[in-house]
C-alpha positions as CSV (number, residue, x, y, z in Angstrom):
1,M,-6.7,-9.5,20.9
2,V,-7.9,-8.4,17.5
3,R,-10.8,-6.0,17.6
4,Q,-13.7,-6.9,15.3
5,M,-15.2,-4.2,13.1
6,K,-18.7,-4.0,11.6
7,P,-18.5,-3.4,7.9
8,K,-20.3,-0.5,6.3
9,I,-19.5,0.6,2.7
10,T,-21.3,2.9,0.3
11,P,-22.2,2.2,-3.3
12,A,-20.1,5.2,-4.5
13,W,-17.1,3.7,-2.8
14,K,-17.7,0.4,-4.5
15,A,-18.0,2.1,-7.9
16,L,-14.8,4.1,-7.4
17,L,-12.9,1.0,-6.3
18,A,-14.0,-0.8,-9.4
19,L,-11.3,1.2,-11.2
20,T,-7.9,-0.3,-11.8
21,I,-4.6,0.5,-13.5
22,A,-3.8,-0.4,-17.1
23,A,-0.1,-1.0,-17.0
24,G,0.4,-0.6,-20.8
25,A,4.0,-0.5,-22.0
26,L,5.6,0.4,-18.7
27,L,9.3,-0.3,-18.7
28,W,10.6,-2.1,-15.6
29,H,13.9,-0.1,-15.6
30,L,12.0,3.0,-14.6
31,L,11.3,1.3,-11.2
32,A,14.4,-1.0,-10.9
33,C,16.3,1.5,-8.9
34,T,14.3,1.6,-5.7
35,E,12.8,-0.5,-2.9
36,S,10.2,-0.3,-0.2
37,P,10.6,2.8,2.2
38,M,11.9,2.4,5.8
39,A,10.9,4.1,9.1
40,F,12.7,5.0,12.3
41,S,10.8,4.8,15.6
42,P,10.4,8.3,17.2
43,D,13.2,7.6,19.7
44,G,15.5,6.5,16.9
45,E,16.2,3.1,18.6
46,N,14.4,1.0,16.0
47,L,14.4,0.9,12.2
48,A,11.5,-0.9,10.6
49,F,11.5,-2.1,7.0
50,V,10.1,-4.7,4.5
51,T,12.0,-6.6,2.0
52,M,11.0,-8.7,-1.1
53,E,13.1,-11.7,-2.0
54,P,14.0,-12.1,-4.8
55,Y,13.6,-8.4,-5.8
56,D,12.0,-9.2,-9.2
57,P,8.7,-8.2,-10.7
58,D,8.2,-11.5,-12.5
59,D,5.1,-13.3,-11.1
60,M,5.1,-11.1,-8.0
61,E,1.3,-11.3,-7.9
62,L,1.5,-15.1,-7.3
63,V,1.7,-16.9,-4.0
64,D,4.9,-18.7,-3.2
65,T,7.1,-16.8,-5.7
66,H,8.4,-14.1,-3.4
67,V,9.0,-13.8,0.3
68,Y,8.0,-10.6,2.1
69,R,9.5,-9.9,5.5
70,L,8.7,-7.2,7.9
71,M,11.7,-6.7,10.2
72,V,12.8,-4.3,12.9
73,L,16.5,-3.5,13.5
74,T,17.1,-2.4,17.1
75,K,20.1,-0.2,18.0
76,A,21.6,-1.0,14.7
77,K,22.5,-4.5,15.8
78,D,19.5,-6.8,16.8
79,L,17.3,-7.9,13.9
80,K,13.8,-9.3,14.6
81,V,11.5,-10.7,11.9
82,I,7.9,-9.6,12.7
83,E,6.1,-11.2,9.8
84,E,7.4,-13.5,7.0
85,T,5.1,-14.7,4.3
86,T,4.8,-15.9,0.7
87,Q,1.0,-15.5,0.8
88,Y,0.9,-11.6,1.1
89,M,2.6,-8.6,-0.2
90,L,3.6,-6.3,2.7
91,S,4.0,-2.5,2.3
92,A,6.4,-0.2,4.0
93,P,5.8,0.2,7.7
94,A,5.2,3.4,9.8
95,Y,5.5,4.2,13.5
96,S,2.9,6.2,15.4
97,P,4.2,9.5,16.9
98,D,4.2,8.0,20.4
99,G,6.1,4.9,19.2
100,K,3.5,2.5,20.5
101,Q,2.1,1.3,17.2
102,L,3.5,0.0,13.9
103,C,1.3,-0.2,10.8
104,Y,1.6,-1.5,7.3
105,L,-0.5,-2.8,4.4
106,R,-1.0,-6.5,3.8
107,V,-2.3,-7.5,0.3
108,P,-3.2,-11.2,-0.5
109,L,-1.4,-12.7,-3.5
110,L,-3.1,-14.6,-6.3
111,T,-3.2,-18.4,-6.8
112,Q,-2.3,-19.5,-10.3
113,K,-6.0,-20.1,-11.0
114,Q,-7.0,-16.6,-9.9
115,A,-4.2,-15.1,-12.0
116,E,-5.4,-17.0,-15.1
117,I,-9.0,-15.6,-14.5
118,L,-7.6,-12.1,-14.3
119,K,-5.4,-12.4,-17.4
120,K,-8.2,-13.9,-19.6
121,T,-10.4,-10.8,-19.0
122,E,-10.4,-8.7,-22.1
123,P,-9.6,-5.0,-21.3
124,V,-12.4,-3.6,-23.6
125,K,-14.4,-1.6,-21.1
126,P,-14.4,-1.1,-17.3
127,K,-15.5,-4.4,-15.8
128,E,-15.3,-5.6,-12.2
129,I,-13.7,-9.0,-11.6
130,K,-14.4,-10.5,-8.2
131,I,-11.7,-12.7,-6.8
132,E,-12.3,-14.5,-3.6
133,F,-9.6,-14.9,-0.9
134,D,-9.2,-16.6,2.4
135,S,-9.1,-14.4,5.5
136,T,-6.3,-11.9,5.8
137,Q,-5.8,-13.1,9.3
138,D,-2.5,-12.9,11.3
139,P,-0.5,-15.9,10.1
140,K,0.6,-16.4,13.7
141,S,-3.0,-16.3,14.9
142,S,-5.6,-19.1,15.0
143,E,-8.4,-16.6,14.5
144,S,-10.4,-16.9,11.3
145,T,-12.3,-13.6,11.3
146,H,-12.3,-11.3,8.3
147,P,-11.2,-7.7,8.6
148,A,-14.1,-5.3,8.3
149,E,-14.6,-2.6,5.8
150,P,-14.4,0.9,7.3
151,E,-17.2,3.4,7.0
152,I,-16.5,5.7,4.0
153,A,-16.8,9.5,4.1
154,D,-15.8,12.5,1.9
155,L,-14.4,12.6,-1.6
156,T,-12.2,15.3,-3.1
157,L,-11.5,15.2,-6.9
158,P,-8.6,16.7,-8.8
159,P,-9.2,19.0,-11.8
160,A,-11.5,17.5,-14.5
161,K,-8.7,17.0,-17.0
162,Q,-6.7,14.8,-14.5
163,V,-9.9,12.8,-13.7
164,F,-10.4,12.1,-17.4
165,E,-6.7,11.1,-17.8
166,A,-7.1,8.7,-15.0
167,V,-10.4,7.2,-16.2
168,E,-9.0,6.8,-19.7
169,S,-6.2,4.6,-18.2
170,I,-8.7,2.2,-16.6
171,M,-9.4,-1.0,-18.6
172,S,-10.4,-3.6,-16.1
173,A,-10.6,-4.1,-12.4
174,A,-9.9,-6.9,-9.9
175,Q,-10.9,-6.3,-6.3
176,I,-8.1,-7.4,-3.9
177,P,-9.3,-7.3,-0.2
178,A,-6.2,-5.9,1.5
179,A,-5.9,-5.1,5.2
180,L,-4.2,-2.2,7.1
181,I,-2.5,-3.9,10.0
182,V,-1.6,-2.2,13.3
183,R,0.7,-3.9,15.8
184,D,1.8,-3.1,19.3
185,T,5.6,-2.3,19.3
186,Q,6.3,-4.0,22.6
187,S,4.8,-7.4,21.9
188,Y,4.3,-7.0,18.2
189,E,0.8,-8.6,18.6
190,M,-1.8,-7.4,16.2
191,I,-4.1,-4.6,17.6
192,S,-6.4,-4.1,14.6
193,R,-6.9,-4.7,10.9
194,S,-9.0,-2.6,8.6
195,K,-10.2,-3.8,5.2
196,L,-9.2,-1.9,2.1
197,T,-9.8,-2.7,-1.5
198,I,-6.8,-2.6,-3.9
199,P,-7.3,-2.5,-7.6
200,L,-5.0,-4.9,-9.5
201,S,-4.1,-4.7,-13.2
202,K,-3.7,-7.7,-15.4
203,E,0.1,-7.3,-15.2
204,G,0.1,-7.1,-11.4
205,M,1.5,-3.5,-11.5
206,G,-0.9,-2.4,-8.7
207,L,1.0,-4.6,-6.3
208,L,4.4,-3.4,-7.6
209,F,3.5,0.3,-7.1
210,T,1.9,-0.4,-3.7
211,Y,5.1,-2.1,-2.6
212,L,7.3,0.7,-3.8
213,L,5.3,3.8,-2.9
214,S,2.5,3.0,-0.4
215,K,4.1,4.1,2.9
216,P,1.4,4.7,5.6
217,Q,1.9,7.8,7.8
218,Y,0.2,8.6,11.0
219,S,-1.4,11.9,12.0
220,P,0.3,13.7,14.9
221,N,-2.4,12.5,17.3
222,S,-2.1,8.9,16.1
223,Q,-5.8,8.8,15.3
224,W,-5.5,8.7,11.5
225,I,-3.3,6.7,9.2
226,Y,-2.8,8.2,5.7
227,L,-1.8,6.0,2.8
228,P,-1.7,6.0,-1.0
229,V,-3.3,3.1,-2.7
230,P,-3.8,2.7,-6.5
231,Y,-5.7,5.8,-7.6
232,F,-6.6,7.1,-4.2
233,I,-5.2,8.7,-1.0
234,A,-7.1,7.5,2.0
235,G,-7.2,8.2,5.7
236,V,-8.1,5.4,8.0
237,N,-9.1,5.7,11.7
238,P,-8.7,2.1,12.9
239,T,-10.1,2.8,16.4
240,K,-13.4,4.3,15.1
241,N,-13.5,2.2,11.9
242,K,-13.8,5.3,9.7
243,M,-12.2,6.1,6.4
244,S,-11.9,9.3,4.4
245,I,-11.0,9.4,0.7
246,L,-8.8,12.5,0.6
247,A,-8.1,12.5,-3.1
248,G,-9.1,10.4,-6.1
249,P,-8.6,9.4,-8.8
250,V,-5.0,10.4,-8.3
251,S,-2.3,8.9,-10.6
252,F,1.1,9.8,-11.8
253,G,3.6,8.8,-14.5
254,K,5.3,10.3,-17.6
255,N,3.8,8.1,-20.3
256,K,0.7,6.9,-18.5
257,P,-0.6,7.8,-15.1
258,L,0.0,4.5,-13.3
259,F,0.8,5.0,-9.7
260,T,-0.1,7.0,-6.6
261,M,2.3,8.8,-4.2
262,A,1.7,10.9,-1.1
263,A,4.0,12.9,1.3
264,V,2.5,14.1,4.6
265,S,3.8,17.3,6.2
266,P,5.4,16.8,9.7
267,N,2.4,18.5,11.3
268,G,0.0,16.2,9.5
269,K,-2.0,19.0,8.0
270,I,-1.2,18.7,4.3
271,I,-0.6,15.8,2.0
272,A,1.4,16.5,-1.2
273,T,0.7,14.3,-4.2
274,I,1.5,14.4,-8.0
275,T,-1.1,13.7,-10.6
276,G,-1.0,13.6,-14.4
277,G,1.6,12.7,-17.0
278,E,3.6,15.0,-19.3
279,E,2.2,18.1,-17.6
280,P,2.0,17.0,-14.0
281,I,0.0,18.8,-11.3
282,L,1.0,19.1,-7.6
283,G,-1.9,18.6,-5.3
284,L,-1.7,20.0,-1.7
285,I,-4.5,18.4,0.2
286,Q,-5.5,19.6,3.7
287,T,-6.2,16.5,5.8
288,D,-9.2,18.2,7.4
289,G,-10.9,18.1,4.0
290,Q,-11.4,21.9,3.9
291,K,-9.2,22.8,0.9
292,T,-6.9,21.5,-1.8
293,N,-4.5,23.6,-3.8
294,Y,-3.4,22.6,-7.3
295,R,-0.2,23.9,-9.0
296,R,0.9,23.0,-12.5
297,L,4.6,22.0,-12.5
298,K,7.4,22.6,-14.8
299,G,9.4,19.4,-15.2
300,I,8.5,16.0,-13.9
301,P,9.5,15.2,-10.3
302,S,10.8,11.8,-9.2
303,A,8.0,9.8,-7.6
304,S,10.3,9.2,-4.7
305,G,11.5,12.8,-4.7
306,V,8.7,14.7,-3.0
307,V,9.7,15.5,0.5
308,W,8.8,18.0,3.2
309,R,11.7,19.9,4.8
310,D,9.4,21.1,7.5
311,D,5.8,22.1,7.9
312,K,6.2,25.1,5.6
313,I,8.5,24.0,2.8
314,L,8.1,21.1,0.3
315,V,11.1,20.1,-1.8
316,L,10.9,18.4,-5.2
317,L,13.7,16.4,-6.9
318,I,13.4,17.1,-10.6
319,P,15.9,15.3,-12.9
320,A,17.2,17.0,-16.1
321,E,14.8,16.5,-19.0
322,E,17.7,15.8,-21.4
323,K,19.1,12.3,-21.5
324,D,22.5,11.6,-20.0
325,K,22.5,15.0,-18.2
326,S,24.0,14.9,-14.7
327,H,22.3,17.9,-13.2
328,I,19.1,17.9,-11.1
329,E,16.8,20.6,-9.7
330,L,15.8,21.0,-6.1
331,R,12.6,23.0,-6.1
332,F,11.6,24.5,-2.8
333,L,7.9,25.3,-2.5
334,H,5.7,26.9,0.2
335,A,2.9,24.9,1.7
336,D,0.4,26.6,-0.7
337,G,2.5,25.5,-3.7
338,S,4.1,28.9,-4.5
339,E,7.8,28.7,-5.3
340,Q,10.4,29.8,-2.8
341,K,13.5,29.0,-4.8
342,T,15.1,26.5,-7.2
343,I,18.6,25.2,-6.9
344,S,20.3,23.5,-9.9
345,V,22.9,20.9,-8.7
346,D,25.4,19.0,-10.8
347,L,25.8,15.4,-9.6
348,P,29.1,14.1,-11.0
349,G,29.0,10.7,-12.5
350,L,25.2,10.6,-12.9
351,K,24.1,9.3,-16.2
352,R,20.7,7.9,-17.1
353,D,19.4,5.8,-19.9
354,D,16.0,7.5,-19.8
355,D,14.8,11.0,-19.0
356,F,12.5,9.9,-16.2
357,T,13.9,8.4,-13.1
358,M,13.0,7.1,-9.6
359,G,15.8,9.0,-7.9
360,E,15.2,9.1,-4.1
361,L,15.4,12.2,-2.0
362,A,15.6,12.3,1.9
363,I,15.9,15.4,4.1
364,S,17.2,15.3,7.6
365,P,14.6,16.3,10.3
366,N,16.7,19.3,11.3
367,G,16.4,20.5,7.7
368,R,20.2,20.9,7.2
369,F,21.1,17.9,5.0
370,L,20.0,16.0,1.9
371,A,20.7,12.5,0.7
372,I,19.9,11.5,-3.0
373,S,20.1,8.0,-4.3
374,F,20.2,6.8,-7.9
375,L,20.9,3.1,-7.0
376,S,24.7,2.9,-7.6
377,Q,25.2,6.6,-7.3
378,V,24.5,8.2,-3.9
379,Y,25.0,11.9,-3.0
380,F,25.2,13.7,0.3
381,L,24.5,17.4,0.2
382,N,23.7,20.3,2.5
383,I,20.4,22.0,2.2
384,D,21.9,24.7,-0.1
385,G,22.8,22.0,-2.6
386,K,26.6,21.8,-1.9
387,L,27.9,18.3,-2.5
388,L,29.5,16.9,0.6
389,H,30.3,13.4,-0.5
390,R,29.6,10.9,-3.3
391,V,29.4,7.1,-3.1
392,K,29.9,5.1,-6.3
393,L,29.0,1.4,-6.2
394,P,29.3,-1.4,-8.8
395,K,26.5,-1.4,-11.3
396,E,25.0,-4.6,-9.9
397,T,24.6,-3.1,-6.4
398,G,22.9,-0.1,-4.8
399,L,22.1,1.9,-1.8
400,V,18.4,2.8,-1.7
401,Q,15.7,4.3,0.4
402,P,17.8,6.9,2.4
403,T,16.1,7.4,5.8
404,Y,17.3,9.9,8.5
405,S,17.2,9.2,12.2
406,P,14.9,11.5,14.2
407,D,18.0,13.3,15.7
408,S,19.5,13.8,12.2
409,Q,22.7,12.2,13.2
410,H,22.5,9.1,10.9
411,V,21.0,8.2,7.6
412,A,20.3,4.5,6.9
413,F,20.1,2.8,3.5
414,K,19.1,-0.6,2.2
415,Y,22.1,-2.2,0.4
416,M,21.0,-4.3,-2.6
417,E,23.2,-6.8,-4.4
418,G,22.7,-9.5,-7.0
419,E,22.9,-13.1,-5.9
420,K,21.7,-16.3,-7.5
421,D,20.5,-15.8,-11.1
422,D,21.5,-12.1,-10.8
423,K,18.4,-11.5,-8.7
424,L,18.7,-8.6,-6.3
425,R,18.0,-8.7,-2.6
426,V,18.6,-6.5,0.4
427,S,21.6,-8.0,2.1
428,E,22.5,-5.2,4.6
429,I,21.4,-2.0,6.2
430,V,24.1,0.6,6.0
431,F,24.4,3.7,8.2
432,F,26.2,6.9,7.3
433,T,26.7,10.3,8.9
434,P,24.8,13.2,7.2
435,Q,28.2,14.2,5.6
436,G,28.5,10.8,3.9
437,K,30.9,8.9,6.2
438,E,30.0,5.2,6.5
439,I,29.5,4.2,10.2
440,K,28.1,0.6,10.3
441,R,26.7,-2.3,8.3
442,C,24.1,-4.8,9.6
443,K,23.6,-8.1,7.8
444,V,20.1,-9.1,6.6
445,P,20.3,-12.9,6.2
446,P,18.4,-14.5,3.3
447,S,15.0,-16.1,4.0
448,Q,14.6,-19.8,4.0
449,L,10.8,-19.6,3.6
450,L,10.8,-19.2,-0.2
451,Q,13.1,-22.2,-0.8
452,N,10.8,-24.3,1.4
453,A,7.8,-23.1,-0.6
454,I,9.5,-23.9,-3.9
455,E,10.4,-27.4,-2.7
456,K,6.8,-28.0,-1.6
457,Q,5.5,-26.9,-5.0
458,N,8.0,-29.2,-6.8
459,A,7.1,-32.1,-4.6
460,A,3.4,-31.6,-5.3
461,L,4.1,-31.3,-9.1
462,E,6.1,-34.6,-9.1
463,K,3.3,-36.3,-7.2
464,K,0.7,-35.1,-9.7
465,N,2.8,-36.2,-12.7
466,K,3.1,-39.7,-11.2
């Protein structure tokens, strides 16, 4: 049974969420080499993940253009579809520490009419656009109640310069009433849904960044769920219907600050985030709201390359600034942001067309191994930077989102390949040892839902033309 929540929201929160992202001249190839993150259950038996079909940014803000599927792979053999929809964008999932809950973000997609209203708005000055949606109810449920807005508390701001940079990027704002969904992991029935507001740019980039980077993470006591949404890092307590804005505005990107990322320490006490552009700043935010440390960084880390090795050490993946250089830096920082050491690693065969990349870094829970993915180039290393194995794939394919099992014995990847019209999709989940030996592949069959939606649209169009 879904618990109902009484909404309470402050004027300050409404004003802050009137902000949105101006996508500008962002190049898609900067984001083409990644996918939505995955999550192992605490016992290592289940792997939860979301896929987008086709994997293509074109019109991804529109209903019936992409299928989003939340799936759980059990014991690396049994695949179960938890939610499948063309009406919502689904974010990466996360398990609670006790393994009893699974949460993710659900964002309504736009109708063609809503998209036209959004794109006709001139980006001259900050202006709120109100877009109405149907209820974000469980598609499997007959209930029609709306998720409630949590009570808002606390606000921590980054340095003034970074605030100004973020505000300068804001040109217009569409308020998208998303919902944080929590499900029971035995029955997969919905336990609760909490309303959040997601800013959406005219180009739909807010959805893209949310899909790629917004991975919810639980606090150790399972009371809070921390998640990055465009320009903010929020903490939501679904049981008590409370929300804390831990940092905001927070945005990151080389040419323009466009997206938000967050990495929660294993003990749940610190959230690491990057804000700024050419001269980025590392923010280390205490989740109790008591303190935030800021450190100016040398070099621009990958947005998917900020990972905690343990409670005390944060590791940053920093690609070479020169084009076509194959080396990367692994920068080890203490929890207060001070540097412990930096390791320069040469990755054979790695060549990039641009000096900013979305290379993905994963660290085994025992802190002994690393996996780094650059789509068709994957590297397995020990924690000292010694290369153990390299996997090279055809250009049209890739292994993405490395995710270690809780016992550090396996690392799972999404395998992406091109199919019809050269559109990518996740076709398999592939398991390796930490040393890079392939163990097993599990098929992810294509969805039939999108084809059905397309046929329905075509039939309606033909009927209208007649």
